[in-house]
C-alpha positions in Angstrom: 86.2 26.9 165.1 82.5 25.9 166.1 79.5 27.2 163.0 79.2 30.9 165.5 82.3 32.4 164.9 81.8 31.7 160.9 81.0 34.4 158.2 77.5 34.5 157.5 75.1 36.7 155.0 72.4 38.3 155.3 70.7 39.4 151.7 72.9 42.0 150.9 74.7 41.5 154.3 78.4 40.0 154.5 78.4 39.4 158.5 81.9 38.3 159.7 80.4 36.0 162.2 77.0 35.2 163.7 77.6 37.4 166.9 74.6 39.6 166.5 74.8 42.9 168.3 71.2 43.3 170.1 69.2 47.0 169.9 69.7 48.7 173.7 68.6 52.1 174.4 70.6 53.9 176.5 69.1 57.7 175.9 73.0 59.3 175.8 71.2 61.2 172.4 70.1 64.9 174.0 67.6 66.0 171.6 67.0 63.2 169.3 70.8 63.5 168.3 73.9 61.2 168.1 77.1 62.1 169.2 80.6 61.3 169.6 79.9 59.4 172.7 77.8 57.5 171.0 80.2 56.8 168.1 83.0 55.5 169.9 80.4 53.1 171.8 79.6 51.6 168.6 83.0 51.6 167.4 84.7 49.8 170.4 81.4 47.0 169.4 82.2 47.0 165.8 83.7 42.8 166.1 80.0 41.8 166.3 79.3 40.2 162.8 76.1 43.1 162.7 75.6 45.5 165.4 71.3 46.1 165.4 71.5 49.9 167.1 69.8 51.1 169.5 65.6 52.0 168.4 65.7 54.3 166.7 61.7 56.8 165.9 61.1 57.4 162.3 59.1 60.2 163.6 58.8 62.3 167.0 55.3 61.4 167.2 57.5 58.0 167.2 59.3 59.1 170.0 58.6 57.2 173.3 61.6 58.1 175.4 64.1 61.0 176.5 67.4 61.2 174.5 67.1 58.6 172.4 68.8 59.0 168.7 66.0 59.9 165.7 66.2 59.0 161.8 63.6 62.8 161.6 66.4 65.5 161.7 69.0 66.2 159.6 71.2 66.7 162.0 70.4 63.2 163.7 70.8 61.7 159.9 74.7 64.0 160.3 75.1 62.0 163.6 74.7 58.9 162.8 77.2 59.2 159.6 79.5 59.7 162.4 78.9 56.6 163.6 78.3 54.6 160.7 81.9 56.1 159.3 83.9 54.7 162.7 81.8 51.2 162.7 82.9 50.3 159.4 86.6 52.0 159.5 86.9 49.6 162.3 85.9 46.5 160.2 82.3 46.1 161.0 78.2 46.1 160.0 75.6 48.0 161.1 72.0 48.2 161.1 69.6 50.7 162.3 66.7 49.6 164.2 63.7 51.8 162.8 60.5 52.3 165.5 57.5 53.8 166.1 56.5 53.3 169.6 53.1 53.3 169.7 50.8 54.1 172.9 54.5 53.6 174.9 54.9 57.8 175.4 54.3 60.9 177.0 52.8 63.9 175.7 55.9 65.7 176.6 58.0 63.7 174.0 54.8 64.3 171.4 54.5 67.2 168.8 52.7 69.6 170.2 52.6 68.1 173.4 49.4 65.7 171.9 48.7 62.0 172.8 50.1 59.4 171.7 48.7 57.1 168.9 47.6 53.7 169.0 45.5 51.2 166.9 43.4 51.2 169.7 43.0 53.9 172.5 44.1 51.6 175.8 46.6 52.7 177.9 49.4 51.0 178.6 51.0 49.6 182.4 54.0 51.0 181.9 56.5 53.4 181.9 58.4 55.4 179.5 61.6 58.0 180.3 61.4 62.1 180.2 63.3 65.1 181.2 61.8 66.9 183.5 61.8 70.9 183.9 64.8 70.9 185.6 66.8 69.1 183.4 66.5 65.8 185.2 65.6 62.5 184.0 63.0 60.6 185.6 60.4 57.7 184.4 56.8 58.6 184.3 53.7 56.9 183.2 53.0 56.9 179.7 49.4 58.5 178.7 46.1 58.1 177.8 46.8 57.1 173.5 44.3 57.8 171.4 43.2 55.6 168.3 44.2 56.2 165.0 42.4 56.9 162.0 43.1 54.6 159.1 43.6 58.5 156.7 47.2 58.9 159.4 48.4 55.2 158.5 49.4 56.2 155.3 51.1 58.5 156.6 52.5 56.7 159.3 53.5 54.3 156.7 55.6 57.3 154.6 57.5 57.7 158.0 58.8 54.4 157.9 59.8 55.1 154.1 61.7 58.4 154.7 63.4 56.7 158.1 64.6 54.0 155.6 65.6 55.9 153.2 67.6 58.6 155.9 68.8 54.9 157.6 71.1 54.4 154.6 71.9 57.8 153.4 73.3 58.4 156.8 75.4 55.1 155.9 73.6 52.2 157.4 73.9 48.7 156.2 70.7 48.1 156.1 67.6 48.9 158.7 65.9 46.4 161.8 62.1 47.3 161.5 60.7 47.1 165.2 58.0 44.7 165.1 58.7 43.8 168.8 58.7 44.6 172.6 55.0 45.9 172.8 56.0 49.4 169.9 53.3 50.5 167.8 53.4 47.7 165.1 52.8 45.1 168.1 50.2 46.9 169.3 49.0 46.2 165.8 49.6 42.4 166.0 47.9 41.5 169.4 44.6 41.4 170.4 45.1 42.4 174.1 45.9 46.5 172.5 44.0 45.7 168.7 40.2 46.1 169.2 39.2 48.2 165.8 36.8 46.9 163.7 38.4 48.3 159.9 40.6 46.2 157.5 43.1 46.4 160.6 41.4 44.6 163.4 40.2 41.6 164.1 41.1 38.5 162.1 44.9 37.6 162.0 44.7 39.2 158.2 43.4 41.9 159.4 46.1 42.4 162.2 49.1 41.5 160.8 48.1 44.1 157.8 50.1 47.1 158.9 52.9 45.0 159.6 53.6 43.7 156.2 52.6 47.3 154.8 55.3 48.1 157.0 57.5 45.5 155.2 56.2 46.0 152.0 57.3 50.0 152.4 60.3 50.2 153.4 61.6 47.0 151.1 60.1 48.5 147.9 62.2 51.9 149.3 65.8 50.1 150.2 65.4 46.9 148.6 64.5 43.6 150.8 68.0 42.3 150.9 69.2 45.6 153.5 66.1 45.1 155.4 65.4 42.7 158.6 62.7 42.8 161.4 62.5 41.8 165.1 59.3 40.6 166.5 58.4 38.4 169.9 56.3 36.6 170.4 55.2 36.0 173.5 56.9 39.1 175.6 54.3 40.9 178.3 57.0 44.0 177.3 55.2 46.9 178.0 51.8 45.5 179.2 51.1 43.3 175.4 48.8 40.3 175.3 48.0 38.0 173.0 46.0 34.7 174.3 46.8 32.7 171.1 50.1 33.9 169.1 51.3 30.5 167.7 49.2 30.7 164.8 49.8 34.6 164.6 52.7 34.1 164.5 52.8 31.1 161.9 51.0 33.4 159.1 53.9 36.5 159.7 56.6 34.3 158.8 54.8 32.5 156.0 54.2 36.1 155.1 57.5 37.5 155.6 59.1 33.9 153.9 58.0 35.3 150.5 59.3 38.7 150.9 63.0 38.1 150.4 64.1 39.7 153.7 67.9 40.0 154.8 67.2 38.3 158.3 64.2 37.7 160.6 65.3 38.2 164.4 63.6 36.8 167.1 62.8 37.3 170.9 62.5 34.1 172.6 60.1 34.1 175.3 59.8 37.2 177.9 62.4 40.2 176.8 65.1 40.0 179.3 63.6 37.5 181.7 62.7 33.7 181.2 63.0 32.1 177.8 59.8 29.6 179.2 57.4 32.3 179.3 54.3 31.6 177.5 51.4 34.1 177.0 47.9 31.2 176.3 47.6 27.7 177.0 50.1 26.0 175.1 54.6 26.6 175.2 55.5 29.5 172.0 56.5 26.6 169.6 59.7 28.5 168.2 60.9 26.1 165.5 57.2 25.4 164.1 57.6 29.4 163.5 61.0 29.1 161.9 59.8 26.5 159.5 56.8 28.8 158.9 59.0 31.0 157.5 61.7 28.4 155.5 58.4 26.3 154.1 57.3 29.4 152.0 60.1 30.5 150.6 62.2 32.4 153.7 65.7 32.8 153.1 67.4 35.2 155.5 69.3 34.5 158.6 67.5 33.4 161.5 69.0 35.5 164.9 67.0 34.3 168.1 67.6 36.4 171.4 67.4 35.6 175.3 69.3 34.4 177.2 71.9 32.5 175.5 75.9 32.2 176.7 78.2 30.9 175.2 77.4 27.1 175.3 73.8 28.0 174.7 74.7 30.0 171.5 77.2 27.2 169.6 75.0 24.5 170.5 71.8 26.2 168.7 73.9 27.1 165.5 75.5 24.0 165.2 72.4 22.3 165.1 71.3 24.7 162.8 68.8 25.2 164.9 69.2 28.6 165.1 71.8 30.6 161.8 73.0 33.1 164.3 72.4 34.6 167.9 72.1 38.4 169.6 73.6 39.0 172.7 72.5 41.9 174.3 73.3 42.9 178.1 77.1 41.2 177.3 78.1 43.6 175.1 76.9 46.2 177.2 79.9 45.5 179.7 82.2 43.5 177.0 83.0 45.8 173.7 85.0 42.7 172.4 82.4 40.0 173.1 83.3 38.5 170.3 86.9 38.1 170.5 86.3 36.6 174.8 83.8 34.6 173.4 86.0 32.8 171.3 88.7 32.2 174.2 86.3 31.3 176.1 86.8 34.5 178.5 85.2 35.3 181.3 82.9 38.4 181.4 82.8 41.4 182.4 79.7 42.2 184.5 76.9 44.8 183.5 76.9 47.7 185.8 72.4 48.5 185.9 72.6 51.6 188.1 74.4 53.3 184.2 72.1 51.4 181.7 69.9 54.3 180.9 70.6 58.0 181.0 74.4 59.4 182.0 77.5 60.1 180.2 80.8 57.8 179.5 80.2 55.6 182.7 79.2 52.1 182.0 78.8 53.1 178.3 82.8 53.1 177.0 84.8 52.8 180.0 84.6 48.6 180.0 87.7 47.4 179.3 88.4 44.7 176.7 90.5 41.8 177.3 93.8 42.2 178.5 
């Protein structure tokens, strides 16, 4: 037995092993309501030490893609309850990734067909997934955003609070705050998308203010021991850019260290791409990032993600460099990934054609070993 397969504690959440299912958008929840197919999909993967759900918007304004499940309708909370019940009956632990996409949206998805919101009115060179008038789904350019006013920020913080409470009401073991991949919190953090001149823009402390207010709002509502966060210091996902990410994220990590979170989940490199990707002049130092967190008193589980395989995950956990490793695509095509990694068995290859949208094919029909 290596450390990867040993139990771990993430705040108030006990994990059977250190293999985490990363959040994976699958676009299979019409009307933003989880369904029986979603419940079967997550139940199949309940042997993960922890499942982090696909991104789950805390409001309609936070919705950026068609057919992703939300947390802002009672029917959605009821749908999620069936999912969490299925996972718990199978012995698993599951947290909801709570999400606001900011500018990565389309007017057709927004309340009353309005503009998406962002820290600054800068359009993303990115695409989103919408449902056309004839019922077919397709990718479309994101819409022009408008700048969030100071008066709107408390409203969005309240959406995070109610979203976190809804997740607990739906039976989740906790939440992961989505602060990664070029969505709203990341847009506030990074200078390429934040050109504000008020208390939320300019300095590192100001650009990190919204993230920390979200964290404090959520932890006050459901407890720090049930709250984690996901960060992506250098990813270019969704047209996001930061010229000097190290001091920014070292500051964020040091601030998170004193807040008693259950876990910090870090995407290393470009999301779904090269692990050595960098923004700015210097390679990013993930060891320094973790040190900033632990030196500030951080005791939450440190979860690494992006491009890990069995050998690198075992090496990273054995060395103490990380506490757990999150796998994405491997969990899509291997519902029994934990068993396969333990046995050093071959993995099913994922079918990329069925990643987004559709039904059971490429979703719940991947075979387990034997």
